[in-house]
N, C-alpha and C positions, 0 to 999 in steps of 0.2 A: 359644634358636635354633629356628627352624621347620624342618620337614622331618624326614627320617629321620636317625638318628644315623650318624656316619661309621664307627664301630667295628662289628665283626661277630664273632660267636663262631666262625663257620666260617673267616673269614680269620685269626683268631688261632690256630686249630688248624693251619691251613696254615703259618703262620709257625713254629709249634712244630716241625712236621715238617721244614721247610727248615733250621731251626737245627740239627737233629740230623744231617741229611744233608750239609749244607754247600752243595750245589747239587743240583737235581733237575729233571726235566721233568714236565709236567703229568700225563700218564697215570700215572707212577710215584707222584706225590703223591696222586692220586685213589685208587689201589689201596690205599696205606697208610692214607689217611684212612678209608676204609670198613672197614678191619680194626680200627681203634682206636675211632673215634667213631661215633655214630649215622649210619646210611647216608644219603648225599646223592647227587644225580646228578653225573655227570662234568661236565655243563654248568655246574652250580653251582660246582664247584671251579675250572673255567676262568674263570668270571666273576670269582671272588674273586682269582684270580691277576692278571687284567687290572686290577681295581679296586685291588689292592695295589700295582701298578706306578704307578698314578695317585697314590696316597696316599704313595708312597715307602716303604712297609713292605716291599715286595718289589721287586727290580730284575731286569731282563733281564740274564742273565749271558752267554749265548752261544746261537747257533743252529747246529745241526749237521745235515747231510743224511746220512742213513744209507741205503746201498744194500742191496737185498735183494729177495726175491720176496714181495710182500704181495698181499692180495686186491684192493687198489685200485690197484696199480701196482708199479713197481720201486724206489721210493725213499720215504723218510719224512723229514719235517722235524721235528726235536726242538728245542723251545725250552726252554733251561735257565734256571732262576730261582735267585736267591740272596737273602739278606737285604738289605733296603734300609736307608737311613740312619735312618728313623723306626721301624724294627721294634723291638719290645720283647718278645722271647721270655721267658716266665716259667719255663720248665723243667718242663713238664708231665710228671708221673711216668708217666702212661699211655704216652706216646710213648717215653720212655726204656726202660720195661719191654718194650715191643714190639720196639724195636731190639735189645735184649739177647737176647730170645727168638728173634728171627729172625737172629741173628748178623750184624747190620749194624753196622759200626763207626761210632760217633758221631764226627763230624768237627768241627773248629773252623770258624768262618765263612770263606767263600772270600774271597780277596783280590779287590778290585775291579779290573776291567779297563775300559778305555775302549771304549765301544760305537762302532762305525763310524758315520759320518754316513749317514743314510738308512735304517739298519737299524731304528730305532725307528719311523719312519714306515711302513716296510714291514710291521712287526709289527702296527701299528694299522690297516692296510688302506689307507693313503694312498700310492698309487704315483705 
């Protein structure tokens, strides 16, 4: 097959992190990723989250709006991700050791919920 391979080591590492957390938002995943694996940009992690949604390795779980006083305004939109139907976490020991060291409880995969119509289009920028 021509072109770039569909699989990615960065995306696989993101899947490993999500499999331990159950659900997580992008910034949280990026912080943990850079603690465990060779450092990558936050933009790269977000790219692989979006690409993972397309390949069904990762799925959009929910979107929450959090109120507060931030440098950019008074609210933030957190997009939570969970494992998708074609995810295949391998159980990376580095991730498990980090979660134990940081006292983060390893959770089982999150139950799937039905995403509201229009939410996915909004997420992808089609309004």
